[in-house]
C-alpha positions, 0 to 999 in steps of 0.5 A: 866390771866394778864391785860396789857396797852402796849405802843407801838410807833416809836423810840424816840418819848417819850414811855420810858418818857411816860412809867414813867409818868405812872407808877413811873418806870424808863425804860433806855432812851438815846438821839438815838433811839432803846435803849429799846429792850425787852419789859419792865413790871411795874405792877401798882395796878393790871395792868401791863403796858408794854414799847415797844421797838421803830420801825423803825429807830435805829442808827447803827443797821442793817436792820436784826435787825429793822426787827427782833425788828419789828417781835417781836412788832407783835409776843407781839400782837399776842400772848398776845392780849387776855390779852391787855386791851389798846395798846396806840400807841405815836407818837411824834406829832410835827413831825408825819406829815412830817414822813407821807408825806414822806414815803408817797411821796415815795409812802409807806404807814407810819409805825405810820398808818401801826401801827395803821391798824395792832392794829385795824384789830387785835380788839384791844382798841388803842388809839393815845398819841399825844406826844411833843404837847409843841413843836407845836406852840398854835394856831395851836394844833387842826389844827394838831391834826385835820391831825394827826386824819383823817390820822388814820382814824378819821374824824375831828375835833379831839375833837370828839375823845377825848376818843382815842387822847390824846394830851400830853406832857411826858416831861413835866409831862402833860399827864392828857387827857391820864390819864384821857382815861386810868381811862375810860377805866380801869372803862368800863373793870371793869364793863364788868366783 
């Protein structure tokens, strides 16, 4: 049985950049959404890291293509759940609240919240990589993370969830909080046998 750490999130949140930071393997990235179209795997030690396609808006992609991508993601998690050690949901922390407010204002559940609930309902170990923290003013970081965590069902303060929320900036290589969580999860899994 293979063991996987899967990166998932909306298009253009920095999944592929984070994947490169974690594995040293380059995935084709671009400024427009929808570059990664299929799961991409890289083995590090005895664990496979998986970069999933982004979901949501994809420039020049039809609704059918967007739905096909969403189905691919759901099926991947359903078929591979027993092998997934950790699901890392990557978000753009700088725009998360604005996007969530916009969706909720239309009476819809935001994709990020829907995905988080789906992964939890599957019984997966889920971690939030709050990416692009460098775009949030230092004085607003704790407040933003409190609000993001609250939207995902984690009562503030966010600092009580440091095993589930990792504030990072993949583009700047500032991912140590996530590395720490991954290291602990792998160590715990090894002890379980």
